[in-house]
N, CA, C and O atoms as CSV, one atom per row, in Angstrom:
chain,resi,resn,atom,element,x,y,z
A,1,MET,N,N,-17.421,2.907,-8.131
A,1,MET,CA,C,-16.711,2.900,-6.880
A,1,MET,C,C,-15.244,3.232,-7.142
A,1,MET,O,O,-14.644,2.739,-8.097
A,2,LYS,N,N,-14.683,4.067,-6.288
A,2,LYS,CA,C,-13.290,4.460,-6.424
A,2,LYS,C,C,-12.497,3.972,-5.219
A,2,LYS,O,O,-12.961,4.047,-4.082
A,3,LEU,N,N,-11.287,3.470,-5.487
A,3,LEU,CA,C,-10.403,3.004,-4.431
A,3,LEU,C,C,-9.503,4.152,-3.973
A,3,LEU,O,O,-8.802,4.764,-4.779
A,4,ILE,N,N,-9.531,4.430,-2.696
A,4,ILE,CA,C,-8.659,5.437,-2.101
A,4,ILE,C,C,-7.716,4.702,-1.166
A,4,ILE,O,O,-8.145,3.855,-0.382
A,5,THR,N,N,-6.421,5.028,-1.250
A,5,THR,CA,C,-5.459,4.370,-0.368
A,5,THR,C,C,-4.792,5.368,0.563
A,5,THR,O,O,-4.606,6.537,0.225
A,6,THR,N,N,-4.442,4.883,1.730
A,6,THR,CA,C,-3.711,5.689,2.699
A,6,THR,C,C,-2.306,5.115,2.908
A,6,THR,O,O,-1.661,5.377,3.923
A,7,ILE,N,N,-1.850,4.340,1.947
A,7,ILE,CA,C,-0.540,3.701,2.051
A,7,ILE,C,C,0.554,4.741,2.270
A,7,ILE,O,O,1.406,4.580,3.143
A,8,LYS,N,N,0.527,5.791,1.484
A,8,LYS,CA,C,1.582,6.799,1.565
A,8,LYS,C,C,1.675,7.402,2.966
A,8,LYS,O,O,2.772,7.559,3.503
A,9,GLN,N,N,0.539,7.736,3.551
A,9,GLN,CA,C,0.534,8.334,4.887
A,9,GLN,C,C,1.131,7.385,5.930
A,9,GLN,O,O,1.970,7.786,6.736
A,10,TYR,N,N,0.690,6.120,5.906
A,10,TYR,CA,C,1.196,5.163,6.895
A,10,TYR,C,C,2.646,4.789,6.604
A,10,TYR,O,O,3.419,4.545,7.531
A,11,ARG,N,N,3.018,4.742,5.339
A,11,ARG,CA,C,4.407,4.457,4.975
A,11,ARG,C,C,5.323,5.559,5.534
A,11,ARG,O,O,6.371,5.272,6.113
A,12,LYS,N,N,4.912,6.815,5.354
A,12,LYS,CA,C,5.719,7.936,5.849
A,12,LYS,C,C,5.753,7.975,7.379
A,12,LYS,O,O,6.780,8.317,7.966
A,13,LEU,N,N,4.644,7.630,8.022
A,13,LEU,CA,C,4.629,7.574,9.489
A,13,LEU,C,C,5.658,6.580,10.025
A,13,LEU,O,O,6.219,6.765,11.105
A,14,ASN,N,N,5.890,5.533,9.254
A,14,ASN,CA,C,6.849,4.499,9.640
A,14,ASN,C,C,8.245,4.744,9.069
A,14,ASN,O,O,9.138,3.910,9.220
A,15,ASN,N,N,8.429,5.896,8.410
A,15,ASN,CA,C,9.723,6.233,7.798
A,15,ASN,C,C,10.227,5.142,6.857
A,15,ASN,O,O,11.387,4.733,6.915
A,16,ILE,N,N,9.331,4.686,5.996
A,16,ILE,CA,C,9.654,3.648,5.016
A,16,ILE,C,C,9.549,4.268,3.630
A,16,ILE,O,O,8.573,4.953,3.324
A,17,THR,N,N,10.545,4.031,2.798
A,17,THR,CA,C,10.501,4.531,1.419
A,17,THR,C,C,9.657,3.593,0.565
A,17,THR,O,O,9.352,2.471,0.967
A,18,GLN,N,N,9.290,4.067,-0.608
A,18,GLN,CA,C,8.557,3.209,-1.543
A,18,GLN,C,C,9.389,1.983,-1.882
A,18,GLN,O,O,8.862,0.873,-1.954
A,19,GLU,N,N,10.667,2.175,-2.088
A,19,GLU,CA,C,11.573,1.066,-2.417
A,19,GLU,C,C,11.617,0.039,-1.289
A,19,GLU,O,O,11.564,-1.164,-1.541
A,20,GLN,N,N,11.712,0.505,-0.064
A,20,GLN,CA,C,11.751,-0.412,1.079
A,20,GLN,C,C,10.454,-1.197,1.210
A,20,GLN,O,O,10.477,-2.405,1.443
A,21,LEU,N,N,9.325,-0.514,1.060
A,21,LEU,CA,C,8.036,-1.207,1.146
A,21,LEU,C,C,7.909,-2.222,0.021
A,21,LEU,O,O,7.433,-3.337,0.231
A,22,ALA,N,N,8.333,-1.833,-1.168
A,22,ALA,CA,C,8.280,-2.754,-2.308
A,22,ALA,C,C,9.080,-4.025,-2.015
A,22,ALA,O,O,8.625,-5.131,-2.305
A,23,GLN,N,N,10.273,-3.861,-1.440
A,23,GLN,CA,C,11.088,-5.027,-1.098
A,23,GLN,C,C,10.418,-5.879,-0.025
A,23,GLN,O,O,10.494,-7.108,-0.061
A,24,MET,N,N,9.768,-5.224,0.923
A,24,MET,CA,C,9.105,-5.950,2.013
A,24,MET,C,C,7.963,-6.831,1.511
A,24,MET,O,O,7.698,-7.890,2.079
A,25,VAL,N,N,7.287,-6.391,0.444
A,25,VAL,CA,C,6.125,-7.134,-0.050
A,25,VAL,C,C,6.393,-7.793,-1.405
A,25,VAL,O,O,5.486,-8.330,-2.042
A,26,ASN,N,N,7.666,-7.741,-1.833
A,26,ASN,CA,C,8.101,-8.454,-3.041
A,26,ASN,C,C,7.426,-7.969,-4.328
A,26,ASN,O,O,6.965,-8.769,-5.142
A,27,VAL,N,N,7.379,-6.641,-4.494
A,27,VAL,CA,C,6.897,-6.048,-5.745
A,27,VAL,C,C,7.886,-4.960,-6.167
A,27,VAL,O,O,8.831,-4.656,-5.438
A,28,ARG,N,N,7.669,-4.389,-7.322
A,28,ARG,CA,C,8.513,-3.297,-7.789
A,28,ARG,C,C,8.064,-1.978,-7.150
A,28,ARG,O,O,6.910,-1.831,-6.747
A,29,ARG,N,N,8.994,-1.027,-7.064
A,29,ARG,CA,C,8.675,0.291,-6.505
A,29,ARG,C,C,7.557,0.951,-7.293
A,29,ARG,O,O,6.725,1.653,-6.718
A,30,GLU,N,N,7.528,0.736,-8.582
A,30,GLU,CA,C,6.488,1.321,-9.426
A,30,GLU,C,C,5.089,0.840,-9.024
A,30,GLU,O,O,4.113,1.579,-9.155
A,31,THR,N,N,5.001,-0.376,-8.545
A,31,THR,CA,C,3.710,-0.901,-8.087
A,31,THR,C,C,3.246,-0.120,-6.862
A,31,THR,O,O,2.075,0.249,-6.770
A,32,ILE,N,N,4.146,0.132,-5.929
A,32,ILE,CA,C,3.799,0.922,-4.740
A,32,ILE,C,C,3.388,2.326,-5.161
A,32,ILE,O,O,2.414,2.876,-4.648
A,33,GLN,N,N,4.130,2.896,-6.089
A,33,GLN,CA,C,3.822,4.239,-6.591
A,33,GLN,C,C,2.420,4.287,-7.204
A,33,GLN,O,O,1.657,5.214,-6.932
A,34,ARG,N,N,2.084,3.305,-8.018
A,34,ARG,CA,C,0.763,3.257,-8.648
A,34,ARG,C,C,-0.340,3.034,-7.611
A,34,ARG,O,O,-1.425,3.603,-7.730
A,35,LEU,N,N,-0.070,2.215,-6.604
A,35,LEU,CA,C,-1.047,2.013,-5.530
A,35,LEU,C,C,-1.321,3.314,-4.801
A,35,LEU,O,O,-2.475,3.648,-4.530
A,36,GLU,N,N,-0.263,4.050,-4.482
A,36,GLU,CA,C,-0.417,5.302,-3.753
A,36,GLU,C,C,-1.179,6.343,-4.563
A,36,GLU,O,O,-1.889,7.173,-3.995
A,37,LYS,N,N,-1.040,6.307,-5.870
A,37,LYS,CA,C,-1.756,7.246,-6.744
A,37,LYS,C,C,-3.196,6.804,-6.999
A,37,LYS,O,O,-4.008,7.574,-7.511
A,38,GLY,N,N,-3.501,5.566,-6.639
A,38,GLY,CA,C,-4.843,5.049,-6.857
A,38,GLY,C,C,-5.089,4.566,-8.269
A,38,GLY,O,O,-6.238,4.411,-8.684
A,39,SER,N,N,-4.012,4.326,-9.016
A,39,SER,CA,C,-4.170,3.882,-10.402
A,39,SER,C,C,-3.991,2.371,-10.551
A,39,SER,O,O,-3.913,1.862,-11.668
A,40,TYR,N,N,-3.927,1.660,-9.432
A,40,TYR,CA,C,-3.735,0.216,-9.466
A,40,TYR,C,C,-4.512,-0.405,-8.315
A,40,TYR,O,O,-4.402,0.043,-7.174
A,41,ASN,N,N,-5.284,-1.419,-8.608
A,41,ASN,CA,C,-6.023,-2.157,-7.582
A,41,ASN,C,C,-5.228,-3.404,-7.214
A,41,ASN,O,O,-4.949,-4.234,-8.080
A,42,PRO,N,N,-4.864,-3.547,-5.955
A,42,PRO,CA,C,-4.030,-4.679,-5.558
A,42,PRO,C,C,-4.823,-5.971,-5.447
A,42,PRO,O,O,-6.042,-5.967,-5.276
A,43,SER,N,N,-4.100,-7.069,-5.550
A,43,SER,CA,C,-4.708,-8.363,-5.253
A,43,SER,C,C,-4.948,-8.416,-3.745
A,43,SER,O,O,-4.393,-7.615,-2.993
A,44,LEU,N,N,-5.760,-9.342,-3.321
A,44,LEU,CA,C,-6.023,-9.500,-1.891
A,44,LEU,C,C,-4.738,-9.843,-1.142
A,44,LEU,O,O,-4.509,-9.351,-0.037
A,45,LYS,N,N,-3.907,-10.680,-1.739
A,45,LYS,CA,C,-2.644,-11.056,-1.099
A,45,LYS,C,C,-1.729,-9.846,-0.949
A,45,LYS,O,O,-1.114,-9.671,0.103
A,46,LEU,N,N,-1.628,-9.015,-1.972
A,46,LEU,CA,C,-0.779,-7.834,-1.888
A,46,LEU,C,C,-1.318,-6.860,-0.841
A,46,LEU,O,O,-0.545,-6.296,-0.066
A,47,ALA,N,N,-2.620,-6.660,-0.814
A,47,ALA,CA,C,-3.223,-5.785,0.200
A,47,ALA,C,C,-2.913,-6.315,1.598
A,47,ALA,O,O,-2.588,-5.542,2.499
A,48,TYR,N,N,-3.011,-7.616,1.777
A,48,TYR,CA,C,-2.710,-8.247,3.069
A,48,TYR,C,C,-1.241,-8.047,3.435
A,48,TYR,O,O,-0.919,-7.683,4.567
A,49,ASP,N,N,-0.351,-8.288,2.469
A,49,ASP,CA,C,1.083,-8.150,2.716
A,49,ASP,C,C,1.453,-6.715,3.093
A,49,ASP,O,O,2.263,-6.498,3.995
A,50,ILE,N,N,0.870,-5.746,2.412
A,50,ILE,CA,C,1.146,-4.343,2.725
A,50,ILE,C,C,0.627,-4.000,4.116
A,50,ILE,O,O,1.299,-3.309,4.881
A,51,SER,N,N,-0.560,-4.479,4.440
A,51,SER,CA,C,-1.111,-4.184,5.773
A,51,SER,C,C,-0.236,-4.776,6.871
A,51,SER,O,O,-0.058,-4.156,7.919
A,52,LYS,N,N,0.307,-5.958,6.648
A,52,LYS,CA,C,1.201,-6.576,7.635
A,52,LYS,C,C,2.515,-5.814,7.717
A,52,LYS,O,O,3.037,-5.611,8.813
A,53,ALA,N,N,3.060,-5.389,6.584
A,53,ALA,CA,C,4.329,-4.656,6.566
A,53,ALA,C,C,4.199,-3.318,7.290
A,53,ALA,O,O,5.133,-2.880,7.961
A,54,LEU,N,N,3.047,-2.671,7.157
A,54,LEU,CA,C,2.838,-1.366,7.786
A,54,LEU,C,C,2.164,-1.475,9.154
A,54,LEU,O,O,1.988,-0.480,9.858
A,55,ASN,N,N,1.790,-2.713,9.516
A,55,ASN,CA,C,1.147,-2.983,10.802
A,55,ASN,C,C,-0.144,-2.166,10.977
A,55,ASN,O,O,-0.362,-1.524,12.004
A,56,ILE,N,N,-0.978,-2.214,9.952
A,56,ILE,CA,C,-2.257,-1.490,9.962
A,56,ILE,C,C,-3.295,-2.361,9.257
A,56,ILE,O,O,-2.935,-3.154,8.388
A,57,SER,N,N,-4.541,-2.234,9.603
A,57,SER,CA,C,-5.576,-3.077,8.999
A,57,SER,C,C,-5.804,-2.712,7.531
A,57,SER,O,O,-5.600,-1.572,7.115
A,58,ILE,N,N,-6.226,-3.699,6.772
A,58,ILE,CA,C,-6.534,-3.481,5.353
A,58,ILE,C,C,-7.607,-2.405,5.213
A,58,ILE,O,O,-7.552,-1.583,4.298
A,59,GLU,N,N,-8.575,-2.412,6.114
A,59,GLU,CA,C,-9.679,-1.453,6.040
A,59,GLU,C,C,-9.207,-0.010,6.179
A,59,GLU,O,O,-9.831,0.904,5.639
A,60,LYS,N,N,-8.102,0.198,6.907
A,60,LYS,CA,C,-7.573,1.561,7.037
A,60,LYS,C,C,-6.684,1.955,5.863
A,60,LYS,O,O,-6.475,3.141,5.612
A,61,LEU,N,N,-6.161,0.963,5.142
A,61,LEU,CA,C,-5.290,1.246,3.997
A,61,LEU,C,C,-6.056,1.436,2.697
A,61,LEU,O,O,-5.669,2.240,1.849
A,62,PHE,N,N,-7.140,0.694,2.548
A,62,PHE,CA,C,-7.902,0.717,1.293
A,62,PHE,C,C,-9.360,1.047,1.576
A,62,PHE,O,O,-10.048,0.329,2.302
A,63,ILE,N,N,-9.815,2.144,0.990
A,63,ILE,CA,C,-11.187,2.618,1.227
A,63,ILE,C,C,-11.894,2.747,-0.113
A,63,ILE,O,O,-11.387,3.381,-1.039
A,64,PHE,N,N,-13.068,2.140,-0.206
A,64,PHE,CA,C,-13.874,2.286,-1.425
A,64,PHE,C,C,-14.920,3.374,-1.215
A,64,PHE,O,O,-15.671,3.347,-0.240
A,65,LYS,N,N,-14.962,4.321,-2.132
A,65,LYS,CA,C,-15.954,5.389,-2.062
A,65,LYS,C,C,-16.777,5.382,-3.330
A,65,LYS,O,O,-17.678,6.206,-3.486
């Protein structure tokens, strides 16, 4: 199973930089970068925090294929 994320698309729709999103969810910018590339699987809490920051459901941000 592969994790696909749409974080980058929703982040850009909201005009939020990686740095800003990282600050909003209390992680480093590199973590956001790795999430967007699909090279990092987030904890449930981080996935929840990102979904709240972007005001989108977890199911739309993280897709398993």
